[in-house]
VODO-390477 format. One record per residue (C-alpha): residue number from 1; residue in three letters; x, y negated, z. Coordinates in nm, 4 decimals. Each point is the difference from the previous one (the first is absolute). Layout:
BEGIN
+-----+--------+----------+----------+----------+
! num ! residu !       xx !       yy !       zz !
+-----+--------+----------+----------+----------+
! NUM !    Ala !        X !        Y !        Z !
...
+-----+--------+----------+----------+----------+
***
This chain:
BEGIN
+-----+--------+----------+----------+----------+
! num ! residu !       xx !       yy !       zz !
+-----+--------+----------+----------+----------+
!   1 !    Met !   0.0000 !   0.0000 !   0.0000 !
!   2 !    Thr !   0.1374 !  -0.3400 !  -0.0990 !
!   3 !    Ser !  -0.0272 !  -0.2846 !   0.2463 !
!   4 !    Leu !  -0.0532 !  -0.3452 !  -0.1473 !
!   5 !    Thr !   0.0945 !  -0.3186 !   0.1776 !
!   6 !    Thr !  -0.2351 !  -0.2898 !  -0.0618 !
!   7 !    Gly !   0.1141 !  -0.3524 !  -0.0763 !
!   8 !    Ala !  -0.1359 !  -0.1147 !   0.3348 !
!   9 !    Glu !   0.2041 !   0.2650 !   0.1812 !
!  10 !    Arg !   0.3183 !  -0.0997 !  -0.1854 !
!  11 !    Leu !  -0.0659 !  -0.3672 !   0.0797 !
!  12 !    Leu !  -0.0417 !   0.0855 !   0.3681 !
!  13 !    Ala !   0.3238 !   0.2025 !  -0.0066 !
!  14 !    Val !   0.1839 !  -0.2963 !  -0.1579 !
!  15 !    Glu !  -0.1445 !  -0.2327 !   0.2652 !
!  16 !    His !   0.1134 !   0.2294 !   0.2825 !
!  17 !    Trp !   0.3440 !   0.0348 !  -0.1598 !
!  18 !    Phe !   0.0451 !  -0.3786 !   0.0027 !
!  19 !    Leu !  -0.1434 !  -0.0305 !   0.3510 !
!  20 !    Ser !   0.2634 !   0.2446 !   0.1257 !
!  21 !    Thr !   0.2622 !  -0.2729 !  -0.0557 !
!  22 !    Val !  -0.1378 !  -0.2231 !   0.2784 !
!  23 !    Ala !  -0.0801 !   0.0226 !   0.3698 !
!  24 !    Asp !  -0.3005 !  -0.2356 !  -0.0226 !
!  25 !    Arg !  -0.2233 !   0.1756 !  -0.2499 !
!  26 !    Arg !  -0.2988 !  -0.2109 !   0.1022 !
!  27 !    Arg !   0.1795 !  -0.3176 !  -0.1133 !
!  28 !    Val !   0.0642 !   0.1477 !  -0.3434 !
!  29 !    Arg !  -0.3597 !   0.1187 !  -0.0371 !
!  30 !    Val !  -0.1287 !  -0.3462 !   0.0978 !
!  31 !    Glu !   0.2376 !  -0.1691 !  -0.2464 !
!  32 !    Trp !  -0.1108 !   0.2347 !  -0.2781 !
!  33 !    Glu !  -0.3637 !  -0.0686 !   0.0848 !
!  34 !    Glu !   0.0263 !  -0.3773 !   0.0373 !
!  35 !    Arg !   0.2923 !  -0.0982 !  -0.2263 !
!  36 !    Leu !   0.0147 !   0.3063 !  -0.2302 !
!  37 !    Val !   0.3780 !   0.0132 !   0.0575 !
!  38 !    Ala !   0.2105 !   0.0944 !   0.3040 !
!  39 !    Leu !   0.3675 !  -0.0433 !   0.0783 !
!  40 !    Leu !   0.1683 !   0.3380 !   0.0345 !
!  41 !    Pro !   0.3623 !   0.0800 !   0.0724 !
!  42 !    Cys !   0.2201 !   0.1305 !  -0.2769 !
!  43 !    Gly !   0.2387 !   0.2699 !   0.1056 !
!  44 !    Pro !  -0.1819 !   0.2680 !   0.1923 !
!  45 !    Leu !  -0.1722 !   0.1590 !  -0.3013 !
!  46 !    Phe !   0.0669 !  -0.2128 !  -0.3042 !
!  47 !    Ala !   0.2094 !  -0.2780 !  -0.1479 !
!  48 !    Ala !  -0.1217 !  -0.2480 !  -0.2593 !
!  49 !    Val !   0.1729 !  -0.1385 !  -0.3075 !
!  50 !    Arg !  -0.1032 !  -0.3627 !  -0.0598 !
!  51 !    Ile !  -0.0173 !  -0.0804 !  -0.3725 !
!  52 !    Pro !  -0.0880 !  -0.3407 !  -0.1486 !
!  53 !    Ser !  -0.3250 !  -0.0004 !  -0.1992 !
!  54 !    Phe !   0.1675 !  -0.1329 !  -0.3149 !
!  55 !    Val !   0.2256 !   0.3086 !  -0.0089 !
!  56 !    Val !  -0.2941 !   0.2385 !   0.0404 !
!  57 !    Gln !  -0.2053 !  -0.1884 !  -0.2598 !
!  58 !    Ala !   0.2907 !   0.0034 !  -0.2459 !
!  59 !    Ala !   0.0398 !   0.3757 !   0.0474 !
!  60 !    Ala !  -0.3741 !   0.0476 !  -0.0541 !
!  61 !    Gly !  -0.0009 !  -0.2328 !  -0.3003 !
!  62 !    Ser !  -0.2997 !  -0.1829 !   0.1478 !
!  63 !    Asp !  -0.1026 !  -0.2427 !   0.2695 !
!  64 !    Gln !  -0.3499 !   0.1494 !   0.0181 !
!  65 !    Gln !  -0.0600 !   0.1628 !   0.3387 !
!  66 !    Asp !  -0.1635 !   0.3164 !  -0.1367 !
!  67 !    Ala !   0.2755 !   0.0577 !  -0.2562 !
!  68 !    Val !   0.2740 !  -0.0558 !   0.2596 !
!  69 !    Asp !  -0.1706 !   0.2365 !   0.2453 !
!  70 !    Arg !  -0.0328 !   0.2689 !  -0.2694 !
!  71 !    Tyr !   0.3642 !  -0.0443 !  -0.0992 !
!  72 !    Leu !   0.1192 !   0.0363 !   0.3596 !
!  73 !    Ala !  -0.2145 !   0.3078 !   0.0593 !
!  74 !    Glu !   0.1516 !   0.1654 !  -0.3060 !
!  75 !    Ala !   0.3606 !  -0.1199 !   0.0409 !
!  76 !    Leu !   0.0098 !   0.0923 !   0.3694 !
!  77 !    Ala !  -0.1949 !   0.3263 !  -0.0384 !
!  78 !    Gly !  -0.2788 !  -0.1186 !   0.2279 !
!  79 !    Gly !   0.2322 !  -0.1178 !   0.2782 !
!  80 !    Pro !  -0.1575 !  -0.2711 !   0.2188 !
!  81 !    Val !   0.0529 !  -0.3671 !  -0.0825 !
!  82 !    Ile !  -0.1315 !  -0.3085 !   0.1797 !
!  83 !    Cys !  -0.0554 !  -0.3306 !  -0.1805 !
!  84 !    Asp !   0.0077 !  -0.3369 !   0.1760 !
!  85 !    Arg !  -0.1562 !  -0.2373 !  -0.2516 !
!  86 !    His !   0.0865 !  -0.3236 !   0.1815 !
!  87 !    Ala !   0.3625 !   0.0908 !   0.0710 !
!  88 !    Asp !   0.0350 !   0.1347 !  -0.3574 !
!  89 !    Gln !   0.1606 !   0.3198 !   0.1273 !
!  90 !    Tyr !  -0.0559 !   0.3719 !  -0.0339 !
!  91 !    Tyr !   0.1102 !   0.2512 !   0.2638 !
!  92 !    Ala !   0.0711 !   0.3589 !  -0.1009 !
!  93 !    Leu !  -0.0097 !   0.2293 !   0.3026 !
!  94 !    Val !   0.3024 !   0.2304 !   0.0011 !
!  95 !    Pro !   0.1659 !   0.2466 !   0.2390 !
!  96 !    Val !   0.1805 !  -0.1531 !   0.2992 !
!  97 !    Gly !   0.3442 !   0.1172 !  -0.1145 !
!  98 !    Thr !  -0.0295 !  -0.2193 !  -0.3100 !
!  99 !    Val !   0.1127 !  -0.3077 !   0.1978 !
! 100 !    Arg !   0.3584 !   0.1298 !   0.0382 !
! 101 !    Arg !   0.0546 !   0.0524 !  -0.3713 !
! 102 !    Trp !  -0.2181 !  -0.2674 !  -0.1622 !
! 103 !    His !   0.2061 !  -0.2374 !  -0.2155 !
! 104 !    Val !  -0.2347 !  -0.1137 !  -0.2765 !
! 105 !    Pro !   0.0532 !  -0.3686 !  -0.0875 !
! 106 !    Gly !  -0.2909 !  -0.2356 !   0.0525 !
! 107 !    Thr !  -0.1715 !   0.2259 !   0.2537 !
! 108 !    Val !   0.0190 !   0.0639 !   0.3740 !
! 109 !    Cys !  -0.0682 !   0.3235 !   0.1853 !
! 110 !    Leu !  -0.1727 !  -0.0655 !   0.3330 !
! 111 !    Gly !   0.0810 !   0.2434 !   0.2797 !
! 112 !    Ser !   0.0253 !   0.0284 !   0.3792 !
! 113 !    Gly !  -0.0574 !  -0.3263 !   0.1830 !
! 114 !    Gln !  -0.2114 !  -0.1458 !  -0.2805 !
! 115 !    Glu !  -0.3758 !  -0.0092 !  -0.0439 !
! 116 !    Leu !  -0.2275 !   0.0238 !  -0.2987 !
! 117 !    Gly !  -0.3566 !  -0.1169 !  -0.0518 !
! 118 !    Val !  -0.1820 !   0.3236 !  -0.0825 !
! 119 !    Pro !  -0.3520 !  -0.0270 !  -0.1399 !
! 120 !    Arg !  -0.2759 !   0.2151 !   0.1403 !
! 121 !    Pro !   0.0252 !   0.3407 !  -0.1673 !
! 122 !    Gly !  -0.2184 !   0.0069 !  -0.3099 !
! 123 !    Leu !  -0.0104 !  -0.3786 !  -0.0498 !
! 124 !    Gly !   0.0366 !  -0.0642 !  -0.3719 !
! 125 !    Gly !   0.0673 !  -0.3058 !  -0.2112 !
! 126 !    Ala !  -0.3579 !  -0.0336 !  -0.1208 !
! 127 !    Asp !  -0.0897 !  -0.1132 !   0.3532 !
! 128 !    Gly !   0.1749 !  -0.3313 !  -0.0738 !
! 129 !    Thr !   0.2097 !   0.0153 !   0.3166 !
! 130 !    Arg !   0.3442 !  -0.1524 !   0.0370 !
! 131 !    Val !   0.1701 !   0.3317 !   0.0817 !
! 132 !    Tyr !  -0.1261 !   0.3217 !  -0.1566 !
! 133 !    Trp !   0.1054 !   0.3474 !  -0.1102 !
! 134 !    Ser !   0.1242 !  -0.0323 !  -0.3572 !
! 135 !    Val !   0.0489 !   0.3775 !   0.0140 !
! 136 !    Pro !  -0.1828 !   0.1528 !   0.2978 !
! 137 !    Met !   0.1679 !   0.2499 !   0.2279 !
! 138 !    Asp !  -0.1850 !   0.3160 !  -0.0990 !
! 139 !    Ser !   0.1332 !   0.2245 !   0.2761 !
! 140 !    Ala !   0.1624 !  -0.0665 !   0.3357 !
! 141 !    Gly !   0.3758 !  -0.0229 !  -0.0379 !
! 142 !    Glu !  -0.0030 !  -0.0087 !  -0.3809 !
! 143 !    Leu !   0.2654 !  -0.2539 !  -0.0981 !
! 144 !    Cys !   0.1624 !  -0.1353 !  -0.3165 !
! 145 !    Ser !   0.3143 !   0.1550 !  -0.1398 !
! 146 !    Pro !   0.2805 !  -0.2543 !   0.0529 !
! 147 !    Ala !   0.1440 !   0.0951 !  -0.3416 !
! 148 !    Ala !  -0.3340 !  -0.0739 !  -0.1700 !
! 149 !    Val !  -0.0239 !  -0.3361 !   0.1803 !
! 150 !    Ala !   0.3555 !  -0.0904 !  -0.1037 !
! 151 !    Gln !  -0.0742 !   0.0963 !  -0.3601 !
! 152 !    Ala !  -0.3191 !  -0.2093 !  -0.0108 !
! 153 !    Val !   0.1877 !  -0.2982 !   0.1462 !
! 154 !    Met !   0.2810 !   0.0316 !  -0.2533 !
! 155 !    Val !  -0.2511 !   0.0202 !  -0.2886 !
! 156 !    Gly !  -0.1708 !  -0.3129 !   0.1334 !
! 157 !    Arg !   0.3287 !  -0.1868 !   0.0435 !
! 158 !    Leu !   0.1115 !   0.0864 !  -0.3537 !
! 159 !    Arg !  -0.3331 !  -0.0996 !  -0.1531 !
! 160 !    Ser !  -0.0184 !  -0.3245 !   0.1971 !
! 161 !    Met !   0.3539 !  -0.0932 !  -0.1111 !
! 162 !    Ala !  -0.0879 !   0.0782 !  -0.3622 !
! 163 !    His !  -0.3044 !  -0.2281 !   0.0143 !
! 164 !    Gly !   0.1396 !  -0.2578 !   0.2416 !
+-----+--------+----------+----------+----------+
***
């Protein structure tokens, strides 16, 4: 007999995974409810590569949100990515060990001692919020391949230089 996991169950698992990074889970739940985004520490379970929007848009060949989101989902094999529209930054969630070996120009890898605004699990760009999941985290602990992130950044840098 095959057991299927529903989308709601996966979303709940992702929420619990993120909540395991903090002592005050109530604070995070309240922030997600009221502000739709909560500050979570990088380091315990994930790191985040900060990428300027113009690099991501150049890699995608578009500045249209839907096209960029589709590009990232494909290029990063479904790995989770957060978009902050007002800061013009994308954040690809990667394994913690990435921080030690990340040397991709024009980007920063956030790790221990740093925080990231994480949108409520399941919050998409169509909601019009400032911070949203460009590529949602489909399963707890599913992260982007650092090599795929580096490749997407390099494609974006090359394309932006060619058109800049």
